VOGU-3710 file (C-alpha; in Angstrom, 3 decimals, decimal comma):
1> mnhvgypsse> -65,095/13,035/-55,783  -61,362/13,593/-55,957  -59,910/17,080/-55,960  -57,793/18,016/-58,954  -54,178/16,963/-58,442  -54,916/15,127/-55,202  -53,885/11,437/-55,246  -56,496/8,751/-54,840  -56,935/6,949/-51,536  -55,358/3,825/-52,995
11> nrlnsileav> -52,262/5,724/-54,116  -51,962/7,409/-50,739  -52,225/4,069/-49,005  -49,614/2,479/-51,258  -47,236/5,376/-50,606  -47,640/4,921/-46,883  -47,153/1,158/-47,065  -43,945/1,549/-49,051  -42,621/4,240/-46,720  -42,843/2,297/-43,489
21> daailtidts> -39,912/0,166/-42,324  -42,110/-2,714/-41,176  -42,903/-5,612/-43,488  -46,609/-5,609/-44,423  -48,206/-8,451/-46,346  -51,724/-9,739/-47,009  -52,754/-13,375/-47,437  -56,000/-15,102/-48,298  -57,586/-17,978/-46,422  -55,338/-20,422/-48,291
31> giivecnhat> -52,216/-18,692/-47,069  -51,349/-17,243/-50,488  -49,631/-13,849/-50,391  -51,736/-11,457/-52,448  -49,872/-8,262/-51,621  -46,719/-7,049/-49,829  -44,556/-3,964/-49,581  -40,866/-3,619/-50,444  -39,928/-3,827/-46,757  -41,112/-7,448/-46,880
41> srmfgyekqf> -38,712/-8,092/-49,732  -35,831/-6,489/-47,834  -36,619/-8,347/-44,613  -36,852/-11,843/-46,111  -34,432/-11,512/-49,058  -36,898/-12,323/-51,884  -37,893/-10,130/-54,796  -41,403/-8,717/-54,377  -42,692/-10,305/-57,557  -41,440/-13,679/-56,316
51> ivgknvkilm> -43,212/-13,388/-52,981  -46,646/-12,440/-54,319  -48,541/-15,602/-55,217  -46,470/-17,824/-52,915  -47,723/-19,398/-49,707  -46,743/-17,411/-46,659  -45,247/-20,582/-45,194  -42,051/-19,931/-47,230  -41,362/-17,152/-44,731  -41,828/-19,409/-41,693
61> pdpdrkqhds> -39,626/-22,009/-40,027  -40,984/-25,135/-38,393  -43,083/-25,712/-36,319  -45,058/-22,608/-37,374  -44,856/-23,692/-41,025  -46,547/-27,044/-40,303  -49,180/-25,569/-38,016  -50,128/-22,483/-40,056  -52,884/-24,090/-42,152  -54,534/-25,496/-39,012
71> yirnhlstgr> -54,425/-22,025/-37,430  -56,428/-20,604/-40,341  -58,908/-23,512/-40,492  -59,503/-23,292/-36,752  -60,189/-19,580/-37,005  -62,537/-19,936/-39,950  -64,505/-22,756/-38,311  -64,663/-21,454/-34,735  -64,087/-17,736/-35,069  -61,493/-17,877/-32,280
81> nkiigvgrrv> -58,877/-15,152/-32,578  -55,691/-16,769/-31,309  -53,345/-14,188/-32,746  -55,546/-11,680/-34,544  -55,353/-8,321/-32,857  -52,678/-9,598/-30,490  -48,993/-9,022/-31,190  -46,555/-11,799/-30,515  -42,942/-12,766/-31,040  -42,208/-15,315/-33,783
91> sglhktgrlf> -39,277/-16,352/-35,965  -38,863/-15,388/-39,602  -37,067/-17,490/-42,221  -34,753/-15,576/-44,524  -34,110/-16,714/-48,088  -30,611/-17,784/-46,974  -32,066/-20,041/-44,292  -31,180/-17,655/-41,482  -33,686/-17,363/-38,687  -34,354/-13,958/-37,184
101> pvhlsvarci> -36,766/-12,680/-34,516  -39,811/-10,662/-35,566  -42,801/-9,120/-33,850  -46,023/-10,081/-35,671  -49,387/-8,327/-35,500  -52,319/-9,705/-37,572  -55,526/-7,975/-38,670  -58,543/-9,543/-40,447  -60,534/-7,813/-43,175  -63,335/-8,774/-45,576
111> ekekiyftgi> -63,400/-7,451/-49,101  -66,032/-8,493/-51,613  -67,126/-11,240/-49,246  -63,604/-12,682/-49,143  -61,584/-12,928/-45,962  -58,009/-11,648/-45,898  -55,381/-11,438/-43,185  -52,818/-8,631/-43,063  -49,656/-9,098/-41,066  -47,289/-6,367/-39,866
121> lhdlteldla> -43,797/-7,612/-38,986  -40,970/-5,756/-37,231  -37,444/-7,212/-37,356  -36,254/-7,532/-33,744  -32,633/-8,451/-34,578  -31,127/-5,078/-33,713  -33,402/-4,642/-30,723  -32,411/-8,063/-29,381  -28,751/-7,271/-29,958  -29,107/-3,966/-28,152
131> qsisnrlgqi> -30,942/-5,696/-25,324  -28,254/-8,376/-25,126  -25,535/-5,742/-24,992  -27,530/-3,844/-22,397  -27,928/-6,991/-20,313  -24,221/-7,762/-20,511  -23,316/-4,206/-19,599  -25,808/-4,352/-16,769  -24,209/-7,566/-15,533  -20,745/-6,015/-15,788
141> ieesanevyt> -21,938/-2,978/-13,838  -23,635/-5,181/-11,261  -20,462/-7,250/-10,759  -18,078/-4,283/-10,994  -15,774/-3,540/-8,081  -16,627/0,124/-8,587  -19,786/1,457/-7,026  -22,430/2,621/-9,526  -25,537/4,617/-8,617  -28,291/6,492/-10,429
151> fdastllfts> -30,439/9,187/-8,857  -33,376/11,301/-9,980  -32,346/14,808/-11,049  -35,430/16,408/-9,513  -36,048/14,460/-6,298  -32,329/13,656/-5,775  -33,336/10,179/-4,544  -31,343/7,162/-5,646  -33,132/4,994/-8,190  -30,593/2,153/-8,392
161> anrsalenlg> -27,260/0,934/-7,035  -25,093/-2,026/-7,965  -23,942/-4,803/-5,669  -20,606/-3,168/-4,734  -22,394/0,011/-3,725  -24,907/-1,792/-1,543  -22,278/-4,027/0,075  -19,888/-1,165/0,786  -22,560/1,131/2,189  -24,490/-1,566/4,022
171> ysheeiqrcs> -27,905/-0,735/2,549  -30,531/-2,874/0,805  -32,102/-1,902/-2,557  -35,203/-0,644/-0,784  -33,210/1,375/1,754  -30,924/3,041/-0,786  -33,954/4,260/-2,760  -34,978/6,280/0,284  -31,568/7,982/0,371  -29,968/10,742/-1,679
181> pldiftglse> -26,320/11,647/-2,323  -26,622/14,051/0,607  -26,926/11,040/2,916  -23,638/9,435/1,853  -21,433/12,250/0,463  -19,678/13,908/3,411  -19,375/17,676/3,319  -21,790/18,070/0,371  -24,509/20,696/0,763  -27,870/20,564/-0,992
191> aalnsmvqql> -27,046/23,800/-2,822  -23,777/22,361/-4,130  -25,496/19,153/-5,261  -28,273/21,059/-7,045  -25,658/23,192/-8,780  -23,841/20,101/-10,081  -27,135/18,560/-11,246  -28,090/21,749/-13,103  -24,715/21,963/-14,851  -24,909/18,332/-15,979
201> vsgkkrrisl> -28,562/18,317/-17,078  -28,142/21,587/-18,992  -25,104/20,237/-20,811  -22,704/22,864/-19,449  -20,588/20,023/-18,134  -20,404/16,426/-19,297  -18,800/15,134/-16,128  -18,009/16,345/-12,622  -15,355/14,569/-10,525  -14,677/15,008/-6,854
211> qtqfkrrdns> -12,644/13,356/-4,125  -14,525/12,947/-0,895  -15,547/10,426/1,712  -18,660/8,266/1,766  -20,556/7,542/4,960  -21,726/3,970/5,460  -24,919/2,992/7,205  -22,893/2,396/10,403  -21,442/5,960/10,072  -17,920/4,729/9,246
221> lydvqaalhh> -16,154/6,630/6,465  -14,091/5,585/3,457  -12,215/7,544/0,784  -13,692/7,688/-2,723  -13,276/9,340/-6,082  -16,727/9,953/-7,576  -17,671/10,948/-11,133  -21,154/12,295/-11,903  -22,662/11,996/-15,414  -26,010/12,979/-16,909
231> srafdppela> -27,801/9,902/-18,252  -29,887/10,982/-21,270  -31,438/7,529/-21,576  -33,906/8,240/-18,791  -37,011/10,376/-18,653  -37,320/12,097/-16,241  -33,587/12,918/-16,203  -31,315/10,851/-14,002  -27,674/11,175/-13,081  -25,198/8,328/-12,850
241> vivqdttekn> -22,512/8,253/-10,166  -19,463/6,023/-10,689  -17,387/5,635/-7,547  -13,953/4,146/-6,887  -13,008/3,251/-3,322  -9,595/4,910/-2,922  -8,977/3,963/0,706  -6,215/1,472/-0,095  -4,757/3,667/-2,845  -4,581/6,624/-0,459
251> rlfeslhqnq> -3,064/4,425/2,239  -0,363/3,189/-0,129  0,324/6,747/-1,290  0,585/7,962/2,291  2,820/5,008/3,152  5,088/5,784/0,202  5,138/9,456/1,150  5,977/8,589/4,749  8,744/6,190/3,695  10,220/8,849/1,420
261> rfesignltg> 10,014/11,365/4,260  11,657/8,913/6,650  14,364/8,193/4,083  15,074/11,902/3,657  15,158/12,456/7,412  17,306/9,334/7,759  19,820/10,641/5,236  19,942/13,965/7,050  20,267/12,500/10,532  22,787/9,917/9,356
271> giahdfnnil> 25,001/12,618/7,896  24,689/14,779/11,005  25,494/11,823/13,245  28,554/10,947/11,161  29,963/14,470/11,480  28,998/14,670/15,143  30,731/11,370/15,890  33,967/12,737/14,437  33,638/15,729/16,761  32,884/13,497/19,747
281> tvvmgnlell> 35,861/11,305/18,890  38,132/14,331/19,228  36,429/15,581/22,408  36,363/12,217/24,192  39,867/11,311/23,077  41,404/14,533/24,317  39,500/14,257/27,591  41,000/10,798/28,094  44,482/12,122/27,337  44,001/14,989/29,801
291> ssevrnpdnl> 42,691/12,633/32,483  45,977/10,742/32,486  47,930/13,955/33,154  45,677/15,847/35,602  46,148/15,157/39,326  43,997/17,865/40,923  40,721/16,252/42,176  38,622/19,298/41,296  39,969/19,349/37,750  39,470/15,597/37,458
301> elleeareaa> 35,837/16,080/38,485  35,411/18,700/35,764  36,943/16,331/33,218  34,622/13,538/34,346  31,570/15,777/33,907  32,770/16,722/30,433  33,334/13,042/29,624  29,812/12,141/30,779  28,373/14,925/28,614  30,298/13,567/25,628
311> emgarltrrl> 28,948/10,079/26,380  25,422/11,517/26,355  26,171/13,013/22,957  27,370/9,619/21,735  24,150/7,991/22,930  22,154/10,676/21,143  23,905/9,961/17,846  23,319/6,238/18,307  19,592/6,950/18,566  19,722/9,053/15,435
321> lafacrspls> 21,558/6,273/13,630  19,000/3,752/14,848  16,209/5,789/13,257  18,205/6,082/10,037  18,569/2,253/10,016  22,344/2,705/10,089  23,178/1,487/13,548  25,413/-1,609/13,463  23,508/-4,614/14,788  24,761/-7,854/16,321
331> phtinvnrli> 21,830/-10,225/15,845  21,507/-13,467/17,800  18,818/-16,126/17,738  16,617/-15,673/20,805  13,196/-16,461/22,174  11,641/-13,085/22,952  9,539/-14,523/25,790  12,696/-15,146/27,834  13,863/-11,596/27,227  10,526/-10,152/28,373
341> idlsdfltrt> 10,478/-12,335/31,492  14,030/-11,251/32,349  13,059/-7,591/31,854  9,804/-7,755/33,804  11,215/-6,727/37,204  13,028/-3,768/35,684  9,942/-2,733/33,700  7,760/-2,987/36,815  10,088/-0,615/38,673  10,123/1,703/35,645
351> lgsdiklknn> 6,322/1,857/35,529  5,876/2,592/39,227  3,228/1,411/41,657  0,250/3,049/39,895  0,592/1,022/36,699  -0,011/-2,715/36,659  2,137/-4,744/34,260  0,741/-7,932/32,774  2,447/-10,350/30,371  0,507/-12,567/27,996
361> lsdslwdtdv> 3,191/-14,629/26,281  2,564/-17,272/23,636  3,613/-20,772/24,706  4,690/-21,647/21,164  6,401/-18,403/20,172  8,831/-18,722/17,270  12,472/-17,667/17,608  13,872/-14,598/15,888  17,298/-13,207/14,950  17,683/-9,849/16,637
371> dvselenalv> 20,179/-7,621/18,422  19,277/-8,351/22,042  20,433/-5,068/23,542  18,677/-3,022/20,863  15,450/-4,989/21,370  15,714/-4,373/25,113  16,135/-0,650/24,434  13,139/-0,700/22,083  10,914/-2,405/24,655  12,031/-0,029/27,395
381> nlvinardam> 11,281/2,942/25,133  7,792/1,620/24,390  7,134/0,989/28,080  8,364/4,447/29,086  6,220/5,960/26,362  3,216/4,054/27,730  4,020/5,080/31,308  4,093/8,755/30,362  0,688/8,345/28,675  -0,821/7,111/31,981
391> prggrlliet> -0,078/9,894/34,505  -2,923/8,696/36,752  -1,989/5,042/36,520  -3,485/2,240/34,498  -2,653/-1,116/32,973  0,135/-2,140/30,602  -0,100/-5,406/28,681  2,872/-6,949/26,875  1,719/-9,715/24,576  3,577/-12,022/22,181
401> snythdsryv> 2,160/-14,130/19,371  3,064/-15,771/16,086  1,934/-14,009/12,933  1,892/-15,074/9,282  1,605/-12,137/6,907  -0,263/-12,328/3,618  -0,279/-8,931/1,888  -3,338/-9,928/-0,164  -5,483/-9,914/2,941  -3,645/-7,560/5,309
411> paielepgdy> -2,070/-4,939/2,994  -1,899/-2,233/5,658  1,122/-3,791/7,412  4,366/-3,056/5,573  5,874/-6,539/5,632  7,044/-9,045/3,096  4,848/-12,165/3,093  6,136/-14,684/5,629  6,280/-15,686/9,287  6,894/-13,159/12,068
421> irisvedtgt> 6,667/-12,852/15,804  4,534/-10,018/17,138  5,235/-8,092/20,342  2,356/-5,834/21,377  2,611/-3,162/24,068  -0,877/-1,978/25,018  -1,640/0,805/27,489  -4,806/2,370/28,870  -3,489/5,900/28,569  -4,565/9,139/26,969
431> gipddiigsi> -4,053/8,061/23,357  -2,242/9,884/20,563  -3,816/12,955/18,902  -4,796/12,497/15,256  -2,685/15,451/14,149  0,603/13,816/15,184  -0,023/10,063/14,950  1,225/10,038/11,356  4,603/11,488/12,354  5,288/9,924/15,766
441> fepfvtskkg> 8,206/7,866/14,426  10,050/10,928/13,125  12,956/12,245/15,212  12,187/15,000/17,732  8,405/14,577/17,410  6,853/14,333/20,874  3,499/15,021/22,503  5,044/15,387/25,946  4,727/18,815/27,513  7,243/20,983/29,268
451> gkgsglglsm> 10,246/19,844/27,245  10,068/16,302/28,597  11,452/13,679/26,285  13,826/14,048/23,352  11,391/12,770/20,744  13,912/10,089/19,759  12,553/7,046/21,598  9,982/5,969/19,019  12,225/6,918/16,102  14,890/4,596/17,531
461> vygfvrqsgg> 12,315/1,799/17,817  11,182/2,390/14,236  14,700/2,375/12,794  15,844/-0,675/14,748  12,785/-2,746/13,793  12,990/-1,779/10,114  16,703/-2,563/10,055  15,911/-5,954/11,594  13,574/-6,805/8,700  10,311/-6,082/10,494
471> cvsvcselgs> 7,930/-3,207/11,031  6,145/-1,402/13,836  2,502/-0,309/13,741  0,393/1,799/16,065  -3,310/1,845/16,876  -4,592/4,573/19,182  -7,864/5,998/20,420  -8,015/9,233/22,381  -9,049/8,595/25,946  -8,799/4,806/25,607
481> gttfsvylpr> -5,145/3,982/25,014  -2,533/2,969/22,477  -1,131/-0,303/21,176  2,280/-0,552/19,526  2,935/-3,809/17,654  6,471/-4,850/16,722  6,869/-7,513/14,023  10,194/-9,372/13,714  11,018/-12,131/11,191  10,884/-15,736/12,312
491> tsqavnvddt> 14,144/-17,679/12,174  14,672/-21,403/11,774  17,942/-21,290/13,723  18,052/-22,823/17,180  18,562/-20,513/20,145  22,243/-20,185/20,938  23,393/-21,143/24,419  25,485/-18,385/25,944  29,164/-19,124/25,595  30,783/-18,310/28,916
501> sadnspasas> 34,082/-20,000/28,142  35,479/-17,211/26,028  38,468/-15,440/27,472  37,559/-11,763/27,662  40,516/-10,683/29,761  42,620/-7,937/28,257  45,652/-9,191/26,396  49,038/-7,725/27,022  50,814/-5,757/24,369  52,972/-7,759/22,027
511> gkkvilvved> 55,676/-5,208/21,433  55,874/-2,105/19,296  54,191/-2,176/15,904  54,150/0,125/12,903  50,607/1,340/12,212  49,451/3,320/9,180  46,640/5,722/10,210  44,404/6,908/7,347  41,946/9,713/8,221  40,822/12,757/6,221
521> ddrvrkltlk> 39,629/14,741/9,260  42,744/16,539/10,540  41,551/16,752/14,154  40,572/13,094/14,338  43,825/12,041/12,674  45,916/14,149/15,054  44,136/12,654/18,077  44,450/9,095/16,741  48,197/9,531/16,253  48,560/10,650/19,880
531> rirglghtvi> 46,515/7,760/21,221  48,333/5,070/19,255  51,735/6,539/20,108  50,626/6,532/23,742  50,106/2,773/23,386  53,753/2,449/22,434  53,443/1,979/18,673  55,086/3,754/15,757  52,648/5,673/13,570  52,687/6,678/9,906
541> eandgfaale> 49,887/8,958/8,711  48,001/9,570/5,447  45,037/11,871/4,817  43,319/9,808/2,106  43,217/6,336/0,602  45,356/7,084/-2,437  48,173/8,537/-0,344  47,929/5,590/2,058  48,270/3,079/-0,779  51,428/4,784/-2,031
551> vfkrnsridl> 52,861/4,824/1,502  52,076/1,122/1,886  53,771/0,263/-1,402  56,967/2,052/-0,290  57,067/0,759/3,292  57,250/-2,965/3,975  57,518/-2,378/7,759  53,801/-1,561/8,196  52,154/-4,077/10,548  48,550/-2,792/10,494
561> iftdvvmteg> 46,349/-0,230/8,732  43,815/1,774/10,764  41,542/3,613/8,295  38,384/5,647/8,191  35,730/4,274/5,823  34,417/7,370/4,039  36,983/9,891/2,859  36,630/12,914/0,634  39,028/11,937/-2,151  36,999/9,004/-3,456
571> mtgydlavav> 38,903/5,922/-2,292  37,042/4,448/0,664  38,428/2,358/3,471  36,941/-0,652/1,641  38,821/0,173/-1,513  42,044/0,631/0,411  41,581/-2,697/2,227  41,033/-4,532/-1,052  44,039/-2,842/-2,658  46,497/-3,595/0,154
581> ralnpdipvv> 45,186/-7,164/0,528  45,989/-7,666/-3,147  49,595/-6,702/-2,343  49,785/-8,472/1,034  46,885/-10,825/1,927  48,069/-11,108/5,540  48,077/-7,410/6,412  45,470/-6,643/9,130  43,138/-3,733/8,359  40,893/-2,099/10,965
591> ltsgyaedii> 38,059/0,144/9,796  36,581/2,980/11,820  33,362/4,792/11,022  30,938/7,370/12,340  27,889/5,478/11,103  27,037/2,071/9,788  25,955/2,943/6,269  29,652/3,264/5,566  30,007/-0,457/6,288  27,215/-2,010/4,293
601> dadkllesgl> 29,641/-4,662/2,993  31,118/-5,270/6,420  29,992/-8,898/6,556  32,067/-9,785/3,510  35,056/-7,881/4,831  34,767/-9,450/8,260  35,003/-12,849/6,610  38,390/-11,702/5,350  39,539/-10,699/8,838  38,557/-7,033/8,888
611> qilrkpyhlr> 37,166/-5,442/12,043  35,272/-2,218/12,577  35,542/0,283/15,427  32,616/2,661/15,829  33,224/6,336/16,493  33,400/7,734/19,082  35,450/5,097/20,881  37,440/4,883/24,084  41,177/4,348/24,267  40,480/0,964/25,860
621> elkeilldnf> 38,418/-0,100/22,812  41,155/1,069/20,451  43,784/-0,858/22,400  41,697/-4,053/22,413  40,980/-4,072/18,698  44,634/-3,479/17,860  45,720/-6,308/20,164  43,100/-8,640/18,661  44,519/-8,064/15,208  48,124/-8,456/16,316
631> rstg> 47,269/-11,753/18,030  45,488/-13,081/14,937  48,540/-12,395/12,763  51,056/-13,751/15,244
//
């Protein structure tokens, strides 16, 4: 008996059937649809009144459509339940002809001695799409260059890792699932990890990022940036870790930072050297003038000691300029093997009896264009550096080889792609401490104790090699030794045979000349006037390029212009040379400079007959360059 106001069982059942999202329909043993809900209409695109009374085969594609009647007959005759009570995946046929995936479950019932079958169908279209997207995302994650991990929020054990993670760490799937972030994150405590997990699971934070290092299975380390997220798709809760290997990025950043630091130091040292060379020019020049007038042996000895000290200062500035990549170079095509063989006796004496020198030189070494004397100095500096690292003796190996650089595969070496020769100097010494290895090429950095060494040897090597178009790298292990590798560009030019036929004897003076001296430093200009007058020439002076140009325009008797390159009033020695050559193409111009950055365009000017005299210079060098120019102009 029904309670008042309470719906009948049939009404309740109909309400439930219409409320569910699944399609529910009932057929008789002939396949005729006797009942369906509105979800069936929505799923297949037919009106409900159209569906009822039709054969269920209108909702099926082939081959199910053709086989459906035989399914029913077989069941009725044998009682076998092929699909009844068992869900399976089938295809539905929409009114438009579109096929879509459905999950079908069938139940059998008997009412008034008639058999009916009720089917419940769920549209799998969205589920399949979601699964497809999930599969694609999973494939993307699996193939990603970034490392991706998940780990259980309670046990902290990894539950999965993609291919990049496994390959980079060196673990298998089974091995990684026995590890936790504590096994691969360096410097991460269990308390800190639990705190991050709690913040993420509770929703206080959506993401936590940290820069750290990961430890591989072989205990080697690499730099990473890791981001931790709470994955709400898992129960129990899991956290996802997305990791980017930043080793190469950090190396490039450090390389850029080091290059910028070297450039800044180079600018500073270059400027200091330029000013210091002007001072040395005055000191050395006046010492030479005094030497010609002093007769007392004791005073001459004092002058000689002062001159030697000034020469040491000049060598110091040349080393500074070499580091700043501003030292003028005179490259020649050479085979480095010959140079090393020629130097071997000297290097053996330099090393002493406790250190054994061995050469391993490539038989097919390419030629290179390089300043021979500067390369000799660089090799000697590397050998001396190695000697000092082996106070108890050891072995020094100098090795040459050909090297082809491809930055895609060997990005750590700062070279343009191409062919190079490699000179390696390997010792068995004490090695270089980690705290200074990153700055060993900077001026005045040294690990030698007791004030030994100026700290300029390696900086000179660095500057010379960079200026020559190559690079120098270092690999060191404390207690085992150090290897310096110098890379120099290959050249296709043939090795030049030394020309011994040139006449290098000093030329005699060709009479008095009128020389215009242009120098903005009063002390240097005053000294230069004295020196040139002492050579028997007439001198006109100007303290900047503009004044010199006006003097030249008014005086047709000028035979040569001797000018500094960089001057304070804006017109450089270049500009002056171009201006006077426009007025008189045959006028010889000699440039003088404290450092080579002033003469970046020297090659072009030399083609026009210009020569350059480096400060500080001796009176003999000044005399020779003047005579060379007078001879060339007749």
